[in-house]
Residue frames as a rotation matrix with the C-alpha (Angstrom) as fourth column:
MET 1
0.796 0.591 -0.132 16.83
-0.166 0.003 -0.986 23.72
-0.583 0.807 0.101 2.55
PRO 2
0.214 -0.750 0.626 19.08
0.760 0.530 0.376 22.23
-0.614 0.395 0.683 -0.18
ASP 3
-0.286 -0.428 -0.857 21.13
-0.268 -0.823 0.501 24.49
-0.920 0.373 0.120 -2.39
PRO 4
0.726 0.686 -0.042 19.43
-0.217 0.171 -0.961 24.56
-0.652 0.707 0.272 -5.86
THR 5
0.368 -0.667 -0.647 22.77
-0.919 -0.157 -0.361 24.64
0.139 0.728 -0.671 -7.69
ARG 6
-0.651 -0.627 0.428 24.02
-0.707 0.706 -0.041 21.54
-0.277 -0.329 -0.903 -5.93
LEU 7
-0.012 0.745 0.667 20.73
-0.104 0.662 -0.742 19.74
-0.995 -0.078 0.069 -6.52
ARG 8
0.798 0.293 -0.526 20.80
-0.504 -0.152 -0.850 20.63
-0.329 0.944 0.026 -10.23
ASP 9
-0.066 -0.923 -0.378 24.40
-0.988 0.114 -0.107 19.40
0.142 0.366 -0.920 -10.54
SER 10
-0.737 -0.223 0.639 23.41
-0.434 0.879 -0.195 16.04
-0.518 -0.421 -0.745 -9.08
THR 11
0.051 0.856 0.514 20.38
0.158 0.501 -0.851 15.58
-0.986 0.125 -0.110 -11.34
GLN 12
0.959 0.282 0.020 21.68
0.057 -0.121 -0.991 16.59
-0.277 0.952 -0.132 -14.76
ILE 13
-0.156 -0.974 0.165 24.66
0.531 0.059 0.845 16.47
-0.833 0.220 0.508 -17.09
GLU 14
0.838 0.352 -0.417 25.14
-0.131 -0.613 -0.779 19.07
-0.529 0.708 -0.468 -19.80
LEU 15
-0.249 -0.929 0.273 27.39
0.164 0.238 0.957 18.30
-0.955 0.283 0.093 -22.75
PRO 16
-0.506 0.044 -0.862 27.68
-0.786 -0.435 0.439 18.87
-0.356 0.899 0.254 -26.50
CYS 17
0.531 0.830 0.172 25.04
-0.649 0.528 -0.547 16.85
-0.545 0.179 0.819 -28.38
GLN 18
0.477 -0.395 -0.785 27.65
-0.691 0.384 -0.612 15.45
0.543 0.835 -0.090 -30.75
SER 19
-0.547 -0.683 0.484 29.20
-0.834 0.392 -0.389 13.65
0.076 -0.616 -0.784 -27.76
LEU 20
-0.144 0.606 0.782 26.16
-0.505 0.634 -0.585 11.37
-0.851 -0.480 0.215 -27.70
ASP 21
0.266 0.210 -0.941 26.42
-0.960 0.146 -0.238 10.35
0.088 0.967 0.240 -31.36
GLY 22
-0.152 -0.274 -0.950 26.18
-0.457 0.871 -0.179 6.58
0.877 0.407 -0.257 -31.57
ILE 23
-0.832 -0.200 -0.517 25.55
0.309 0.608 -0.731 6.00
0.461 -0.768 -0.444 -27.85
ARG 24
-0.691 0.592 0.415 22.41
-0.703 -0.684 -0.194 7.99
0.169 -0.425 0.889 -27.05
ASP 25
0.267 0.841 -0.470 20.06
-0.638 0.520 0.568 5.03
0.722 0.149 0.676 -27.59
ASP 26
-0.063 -0.376 -0.925 22.24
0.432 0.825 -0.365 2.78
0.900 -0.422 0.110 -25.40
LEU 27
-0.940 -0.283 0.190 22.40
-0.007 -0.540 -0.842 5.45
0.341 -0.793 0.505 -22.70
GLU 28
-0.369 0.883 0.290 18.61
-0.912 -0.404 0.072 5.82
0.181 -0.238 0.954 -22.63
ALA 29
0.335 0.487 -0.807 18.09
-0.366 0.856 0.365 2.03
0.868 0.173 0.465 -22.78
GLU 30
-0.205 -0.552 -0.808 20.44
0.513 0.643 -0.569 1.28
0.834 -0.531 0.151 -19.89
HIS 31
-0.872 -0.176 -0.457 19.58
0.484 -0.449 -0.751 4.20
-0.073 -0.876 0.477 -17.60
THR 32
0.199 0.980 -0.027 16.37
0.980 -0.199 0.006 5.91
0.001 -0.028 -1.000 -16.53
VAL 33
-0.511 -0.401 -0.760 17.28
0.345 -0.906 0.246 9.32
-0.787 -0.136 0.602 -17.91
THR 34
0.701 0.657 0.278 15.79
0.589 -0.314 -0.745 11.85
-0.402 0.686 -0.607 -20.29
VAL 35
-0.530 -0.842 0.100 17.91
0.733 -0.396 0.553 13.56
-0.426 0.366 0.827 -22.92
VAL 36
0.645 0.691 -0.326 16.71
0.479 -0.698 -0.531 17.08
-0.595 0.186 -0.782 -23.68
GLN 37
-0.424 -0.756 0.498 18.06
0.873 -0.195 0.447 18.86
-0.241 0.625 0.743 -26.74
PRO 38
0.354 0.635 -0.687 16.97
0.458 -0.758 -0.465 22.51
-0.816 -0.150 -0.559 -26.54
ASP 39
0.626 -0.208 -0.752 19.31
-0.691 -0.596 -0.409 23.45
-0.363 0.775 -0.517 -29.39
ASP 40
0.901 -0.261 -0.348 21.73
-0.065 0.709 -0.702 21.67
0.430 0.655 0.622 -31.71
GLN 41
0.080 -0.963 0.256 24.76
-0.524 -0.259 -0.812 22.53
0.848 -0.069 -0.525 -29.59
GLN 42
-0.770 -0.367 0.521 24.07
-0.614 0.206 -0.762 21.35
0.172 -0.907 -0.384 -26.03
CYS 43
0.045 0.759 -0.649 22.16
-0.036 0.651 0.759 18.39
0.998 -0.011 0.057 -24.64
ARG 44
-0.366 -0.060 0.929 21.02
-0.909 -0.193 -0.370 17.93
0.201 -0.979 0.015 -21.08
ILE 45
-0.363 0.212 -0.907 20.75
0.141 0.975 0.171 14.47
0.921 -0.066 -0.384 -19.52
ILE 46
-0.296 0.389 0.872 18.26
-0.866 -0.494 -0.074 14.58
0.403 -0.777 0.483 -16.65
GLY 47
0.150 0.371 -0.916 17.59
0.102 0.916 0.387 11.91
0.983 -0.152 0.100 -14.03
SER 48
0.985 0.171 -0.022 17.77
0.023 -0.004 1.000 11.03
0.171 -0.985 -0.008 -10.37
PRO 49
0.444 -0.875 0.191 21.12
-0.884 -0.394 0.251 11.50
-0.144 -0.280 -0.949 -8.61
ILE 50
0.109 -0.377 0.920 21.71
-0.188 0.901 0.391 7.73
-0.976 -0.216 0.027 -8.71
GLU 51
0.670 0.210 0.712 20.93
0.600 0.411 -0.686 7.52
-0.437 0.887 0.149 -12.44
ILE 52
0.922 -0.386 -0.014 23.07
-0.338 -0.787 -0.516 10.58
0.188 0.481 -0.856 -13.20
LYS 53
0.188 -0.880 0.437 26.01
-0.772 0.143 0.619 8.95
-0.607 -0.454 -0.653 -11.42
ALA 54
0.132 -0.082 0.988 25.50
0.292 0.956 0.040 5.76
-0.947 0.283 0.150 -13.41
ALA 55
0.904 0.225 0.363 25.10
0.412 -0.232 -0.881 7.74
-0.114 0.946 -0.302 -16.65
SER 56
0.693 -0.717 -0.067 28.30
-0.712 -0.697 0.090 9.64
-0.111 -0.015 -0.994 -15.84
ASP 57
-0.056 -0.693 0.719 30.15
-0.396 0.676 0.621 6.33
-0.917 -0.250 -0.313 -15.40
PHE 58
0.477 0.332 0.814 28.63
0.577 0.581 -0.574 5.08
-0.663 0.744 0.085 -18.69
LEU 59
0.996 -0.093 0.009 29.82
-0.059 -0.698 -0.713 8.19
0.073 0.710 -0.701 -20.53
SER 60
0.355 -0.921 0.160 33.30
-0.833 -0.234 0.501 7.88
-0.424 -0.311 -0.851 -19.01
ARG 61
0.027 -0.299 0.954 33.54
0.070 0.952 0.297 4.26
-0.997 0.058 0.047 -20.15
HIS 62
0.591 0.267 0.761 32.76
0.753 0.155 -0.639 5.49
-0.289 0.951 -0.110 -23.66
GLY 63
-0.315 -0.919 0.236 35.55
0.949 -0.300 0.098 8.07
-0.019 0.255 0.967 -23.57
ILE 64
0.246 0.468 0.849 33.41
0.422 -0.840 0.341 11.15
0.873 0.274 -0.404 -22.94
ALA 65
-0.711 -0.554 -0.434 35.05
0.656 -0.298 -0.694 13.54
0.255 -0.778 0.575 -20.50
LEU 66
0.437 0.899 0.025 32.62
0.774 -0.390 0.499 15.48
0.459 -0.199 -0.866 -18.35
PRO 67
-0.052 -0.441 0.896 33.24
-0.052 -0.895 -0.443 19.02
0.997 -0.069 0.023 -17.12
């Protein structure tokens, strides 16, 4: 059985919402991901492991460092 923590790490990215200012629409247009904003501080990008990898690369190209 897969480890839930590892599975979660491969299917979501959590970062400050302000990091997505100006690029959120492009991120959602280019990748099959959902951006969830449960509060004003943190956003969660959710998608398949392949899409999360691609979204991570997209964010890196836009100068957003991921934890």
